[in-house]
Every structure is written in structure tokens, then in C-alpha cells.
C-alpha positions in Angstrom: 8.5 -68.1 6.4 11.1 -68.7 3.8 11.5 -65.5 3.6 11.7 -64.6 7.5 14.9 -67.5 7.0 16.4 -66.0 4.7 16.6 -62.5 6.4 17.7 -63.8 9.2 20.7 -65.8 7.7 21.5 -62.2 6.3 21.8 -60.9 9.5 23.8 -64.0 10.9 26.1 -63.0 8.2 26.4 -59.1 9.1 27.2 -59.7 12.2 30.0 -62.9 11.6 31.4 -60.5 9.0 32.0 -58.1 11.8 34.4 -61.3 13.4 36.2 -62.7 10.7 37.7 -61.8 7.3 36.1 -63.1 4.3 36.4 -67.2 5.4 34.1 -70.0 5.0 31.6 -71.3 8.0 28.5 -73.2 8.8 25.7 -72.3 11.1 24.1 -74.8 13.5 21.0 -75.0 15.5 20.9 -74.9 19.0 19.0 -77.1 21.7 18.2 -74.2 23.8 17.4 -70.3 23.9 13.9 -69.3 24.1 14.8 -65.5 24.4 17.5 -64.8 22.0 18.0 -65.9 18.7 21.3 -68.5 19.1 23.1 -70.5 16.4 26.8 -72.5 16.3 28.7 -71.1 14.2 31.4 -73.4 13.1 34.4 -71.7 11.4 38.8 -72.8 10.8 37.8 -75.9 13.2 36.2 -73.5 15.9 33.1 -73.6 17.5 31.4 -70.4 18.7 28.0 -69.2 19.9 26.2 -66.2 17.5 23.1 -64.9 19.1 20.6 -61.9 18.6 19.3 -60.7 21.7 15.9 -60.0 22.2 15.3 -56.6 21.8 13.0 -56.1 24.6 14.9 -57.1 27.3 18.8 -56.6 26.0 20.4 -53.0 26.7 23.6 -52.1 26.1 23.7 -51.4 30.0 23.0 -55.1 30.3 25.1 -56.4 28.0 28.3 -54.2 29.0 27.1 -55.8 32.6 27.2 -58.9 31.2 30.9 -58.5 29.8 32.4 -57.3 33.2 30.6 -60.3 35.1 31.9 -63.2 33.0 35.4 -61.2 32.5 35.7 -61.3 36.4 34.4 -64.8 36.9 37.1 -65.7 34.4 39.9 -64.3 36.6 38.4 -65.8 39.5 39.5 -69.3 38.4 36.6 -70.8 39.6 35.7 -74.7 38.7 33.3 -73.9 36.3 33.4 -71.9 32.8 31.6 -69.4 31.2 30.9 -68.3 27.6 33.4 -65.1 27.0 32.8 -62.3 24.8 34.9 -63.1 21.8 35.7 -59.4 20.4 34.9 -58.3 16.8 37.9 -56.9 14.8 37.2 -53.7 15.9 37.6 -54.9 19.6 34.1 -54.4 20.5 32.7 -57.1 22.8 29.2 -56.7 20.9 27.3 -55.2 18.3 25.0 -52.6 17.9 22.8 -53.5 14.8 21.1 -50.8 12.7 17.5 -51.3 14.2 18.8 -51.0 17.6 19.0 -54.8 18.4 22.2 -56.1 20.0 24.4 -59.0 19.2 27.5 -61.2 20.0 29.6 -63.9 19.9 30.5 -65.8 22.7 32.7 -69.0 23.2 30.8 -72.1 22.7 31.4 -74.7 25.8 31.2 -78.7 25.6 28.7 -80.5 27.8 25.6 -82.0 28.3 22.6 -80.8 30.7 23.6 -82.5 34.1 20.9 -84.2 36.2 19.0 -84.1 39.6 18.6 -88.0 39.6 20.7 -89.2 42.7 21.7 -87.4 46.2 25.6 -87.1 44.7 24.2 -85.1 41.7 22.3 -83.2 43.4 24.9 -82.2 46.3 26.8 -81.3 43.4 24.1 -78.8 41.9 24.1 -77.4 45.2 28.1 -76.8 45.5 27.8 -75.2 41.8 25.5 -72.5 43.5 26.8 -72.4 46.7 30.6 -71.4 45.1 29.1 -69.1 41.9 27.1 -67.3 44.8 30.1 -66.9 46.3 32.3 -65.8 43.5 29.4 -63.3 42.7 30.0 -62.1 46.3 33.7 -60.7 45.3 32.0 -58.6 42.5 32.5 -54.8 43.1 28.7 -53.5 42.6 29.8 -50.3 43.9 31.2 -49.3 41.1 28.7 -50.7 39.3 26.2 -47.9 38.0 23.7 -49.9 36.2 22.7 -53.1 38.3 20.8 -55.3 36.2 17.0 -56.1 37.3 16.0 -57.3 40.7 13.3 -59.9 41.2 12.2 -57.8 43.5 11.0 -55.1 41.5 8.2 -57.7 40.2 6.7 -55.1 38.0 10.0 -54.1 35.8 10.8 -57.5 35.0 9.9 -56.7 31.2 9.2 -53.8 29.9 6.1 -54.6 28.6 4.8 -56.3 31.6 3.6 -53.2 34.0 0.8 -53.0 36.7 -1.7 -52.0 33.7 -0.7 -54.6 31.0 -0.5 -57.6 33.6 -4.5 -56.2 34.5 -5.5 -56.8 31.4 -3.7 -59.8 30.9 -5.9 -61.3 33.7 -8.8 -59.7 32.9 -8.6 -60.9 29.3 -6.7 -64.5 29.6 -5.3 -65.7 26.2 -5.6 -69.4 27.0 -7.6 -71.0 29.4 -6.6 -70.7 33.2 -8.9 -72.0 36.1 -10.3 -69.4 38.7 -8.2 -71.3 41.5 -4.8 -70.4 39.4 -6.3 -66.9 39.2 -7.3 -66.8 42.9 -3.9 -68.1 43.7 -1.5 -65.6 41.7 -3.8 -62.9 43.4 -3.4 -64.1 46.8 0.7 -64.5 46.7 0.8 -60.9 44.9 -1.3 -59.8 48.1 1.1 -61.5 50.6 3.2 -60.1 48.8 2.3 -56.5 48.9 1.0 -56.7 53.0 4.9 -58.5 54.1 6.1 -56.1 56.6 9.7 -57.7 55.8 12.2 -55.4 54.8 14.1 -56.9 51.8 16.5 -54.3 52.0 18.2 -55.1 55.3 19.2 -58.6 53.5 22.8 -58.7 52.1 22.8 -57.1 48.4 24.9 -59.0 45.6 24.8 -59.6 42.0 22.6 -62.5 41.5 22.4 -65.0 38.3 18.6 -65.3 38.6 18.1 -68.5 36.4 20.8 -71.3 38.0 18.9 -74.2 36.7 20.2 -77.7 35.6 19.0 -76.2 32.1 21.5 -73.5 32.1 24.4 -75.5 33.0 26.7 -78.1 31.3 28.4 -81.3 32.7 31.0 -83.5 31.9 32.1 -86.9 33.3 29.5 -86.6 35.6 31.3 -83.1 36.9 29.5 -79.5 36.5 32.0 -77.4 34.0 29.7 -74.5 32.7 27.5 -72.5 33.6 25.9 -70.3 30.7 22.8 -67.7 30.0 23.3 -64.2 32.0 20.9 -62.3 30.6 18.7 -62.1 34.1 21.8 -61.2 36.0 21.2 -58.4 38.4 21.8 -57.3 42.0 19.5 -58.9 44.5 18.9 -60.5 48.0 22.0 -62.7 48.3 19.8 -65.8 49.5 17.7 -65.2 46.3 20.1 -67.3 44.4 19.5 -69.7 46.9 16.0 -69.7 46.8 15.6 -70.0 43.0 18.1 -72.9 42.8 16.3 -74.7 45.8 13.0 -74.3 44.4 14.2 -76.0 41.5 15.4 -78.9 43.4 11.9 -79.0 45.0 10.2 -79.7 41.5 12.6 -81.9 40.1 12.9 -84.1 43.4 9.0 -84.3 43.5 9.8 -82.9 47.2 12.4 -86.1 47.8 13.9 -85.2 51.3 16.8 -86.9 50.6 18.3 -85.1 47.7 16.8 -81.7 48.7 19.0 -82.3 52.2 22.4 -83.5 49.9 21.5 -80.1 47.9 21.3 -78.3 50.6 24.6 -80.1 52.2 26.8 -79.0 48.7 25.4 -75.7 48.7 26.5 -74.8 52.7 30.1 -76.3 52.1 30.4 -73.4 49.2 28.2 -70.4 51.2 26.7 -69.5 54.2 23.9 -67.8 55.3 22.4 -66.0 58.6 19.2 -67.4 60.0 17.4 -64.1 59.4 18.1 -64.9 55.7 16.3 -68.3 56.2 13.0 -66.7 57.8 12.7 -65.1 54.3 13.0 -68.1 52.3 8.7 -68.3 52.0 8.6 -64.9 50.9 11.1 -64.7 48.4 9.6 -67.7 47.2 6.7 -65.9 46.1 8.9 -63.1 44.9 10.4 -65.4 42.4 7.7 -66.8 41.2 5.6 -63.9 40.4 8.4 -62.4 38.9 8.9 -65.0 36.3 5.3 -65.3 35.4 5.4 -61.7 34.8 8.5 -61.8 32.6 6.1 -64.7 30.8 3.2 -62.1 30.5 5.6 -59.8 29.0 6.8 -62.3 26.4 3.3 -62.5 25.7 2.9 -59.2 24.5 6.0 -59.3 22.9 4.6 -61.8 20.5 5.6 -65.0 22.0 3.6 -68.5 22.7 3.4 -68.8 26.6 0.9 -71.1 27.6 3.0 -74.0 28.5 5.5 -72.1 30.3 3.1 -69.7 32.0 1.1 -72.8 32.8 4.1 -74.9 34.5 5.5 -72.4 36.1 2.1 -71.4 38.1 1.1 -74.9 38.9 4.5 -75.5 39.9 4.2 -72.1 42.0 1.4 -73.5 43.8 2.7 -77.2 44.8 5.8 -75.4 45.8 4.5 -73.5 48.2 2.4 -75.8 49.6 5.0 -78.2 49.8 7.2 -75.8 51.7 4.3 -74.9 54.2 4.2 -78.7 55.3 7.8 -78.8 55.7 9.1 -75.3 56.7 10.2 -77.2 59.8 12.0 -79.3 58.7 13.9 -76.9 56.1 14.4 -74.5 58.7 16.3 -77.0 61.0 18.2 -78.2 57.5 19.4 -74.4 56.7 20.5 -74.2 60.5 22.3 -77.4 60.0 24.2 -77.0 57.0 23.7 -73.2 56.1 25.1 -71.5 59.4 
């Protein structure tokens, strides 16, 4: 373990040497970052984030897209900040290490994780998601050759999670999962496949895919920062709403008051069509299946996924049941606030 830590520090030292001339610095742990290896760098009184990207998930195309998206967002004068790529000494925005892994240094943003504990906070979260989605509508994807990953391609979310490896995972579960959970997963996959809804007719745009409170920063009760663009990709525009909506359902334990305030906030910044609303159940299924497949890929990459996987499949089933029960009321609210 000690050797691994030393070699990791050598890698961080190598990265930092590409950005800063000989100078003293300290490296600190971060309270986040399940996907990549991340440290806080303090140098000459300034703080930065140093990140070594997960080699299975971050490609040069992916990091180039992230650079373009963050630079674009910076130019939009939004109410929130995003981490910007710091230029290395040679002017590059990222490094390709000898083993093919990518690394970068970005700006450090102050703040703490926002809460969804009140109607007001939920409304602010909705406004943030709506504003972010509106901003991304303006990103010119026509010129963009690489479009990131669409969650609708549930077998392409992780390079190690294809049809065959997912089948093997369920046949040889690495941890206990009840028969009813496995049956539920299979039912959902079947329903996605047998759905005759044409996803391609929905408006498309770049989607963050992970706008949860854990990827946001707040200061003085206001949401001030958006983090973690690892999953950015062109998808149904409504998918951004669906993901954050399900997050609110989960975090509020289905409180209609909190959910309605989220919709009110979102609708003040972004509108959708009745056609898109009809896709809420299907896009919810696609979202959760994509996340579960991502975790299966992480399992094959050597990560311990039991807690996250179990948490997500339980949330998936709970949210689908909740949505079925409250579908009429939600459709009413969508028509009130989002049209």
C-alpha cells in the first residue's frame, strides 16, 4: 500500500512539474471523486484541483469536449461557476501520461454541497438545472465531431459493460442481490427494448447527466458551482430534467411539496413540450439502467460497487413505483410549470 501511495505521489509530482516551474506546494485529500484520482493542490497561496482520470472512461476526445464545454459555459456569464482547465507550461489544457492515462489541473471552487431540505432550496436547485440546460442548448453540437456518450446507448456507457459482460455479471453476482431485484432489472430492460417510442424525435442537446446536489457547490444559500463533466454527452434534452427530477424524488422521499417547488424553479428557466413529458417513465428507466451498467463496468475495472449498485437498484424500483402512483399529478404539474 505504501509503495502504491509513493508511486501515486510521484505521478502527481510529474503532473505538477508540467504546470509550474520549481516551486513548493502541498497536496491534500478531496471529499469527492469516485471515478478519478483527485487531490487539492496548494501553491503560492492558490488552490487548484489535480486530477488523474480513470483510464477506462476518459479519452482524448472526451477531455477535448470537456475543455470546449467549460470554456463555452465560462463565456455565457451564467449564475454558476465551473472548474476551468489550467494551461500547462507548453499551453496544453491536459496531459497524456506515458501509460496513456490523462491528467489535468483545474481551478478550485469554494463551497459546500447544497441541500434539498426546504421548498426554497428545492426551487433553487430546479432553477440551476433549468439554467444549465438552457445554456447547453446554445452549445453548437453541429460542429462537434465527438458527441460524448448518450445514456440511451445503455450497452456503451462503460467500455467493460457490453451485453455479454452484463449477462455474465447477473449469472455470477459478486454480491447478494435478491431474485426480485434481478427480475425487476430484467423487466425494465425488456420494457426499454419493447418500447415503440422514437427517442430520436425528441430535441437533442449536450446533457451533463449527473446534475445531482453532490456535483454542485453552494455559498450563502445560493448554488454557485457546477462540477464533474465526466458524463457530458449529446442526449434527449429532457434527460437532464429526468435525472435531476429523480434525484429530488429520492432525496425528498417523494414529498410532493418539495417536488413541485423543484418543477416551479426549473420551469422558470427552461420549457419543454407535452411530447417530451410523455417520455418521463421511459427516460427514467434508461437513466437508471445506464447507471447500473456503469457500475457493472466499474466492477470489471476492479472497483467495489456493492453499496452503490444496491443503492441505485433500490432507488430505481422505488422511484418507478412512485412515478406510476403519481403519474397523473406529475403530468399536471409539468403542464403547469414547464410548458
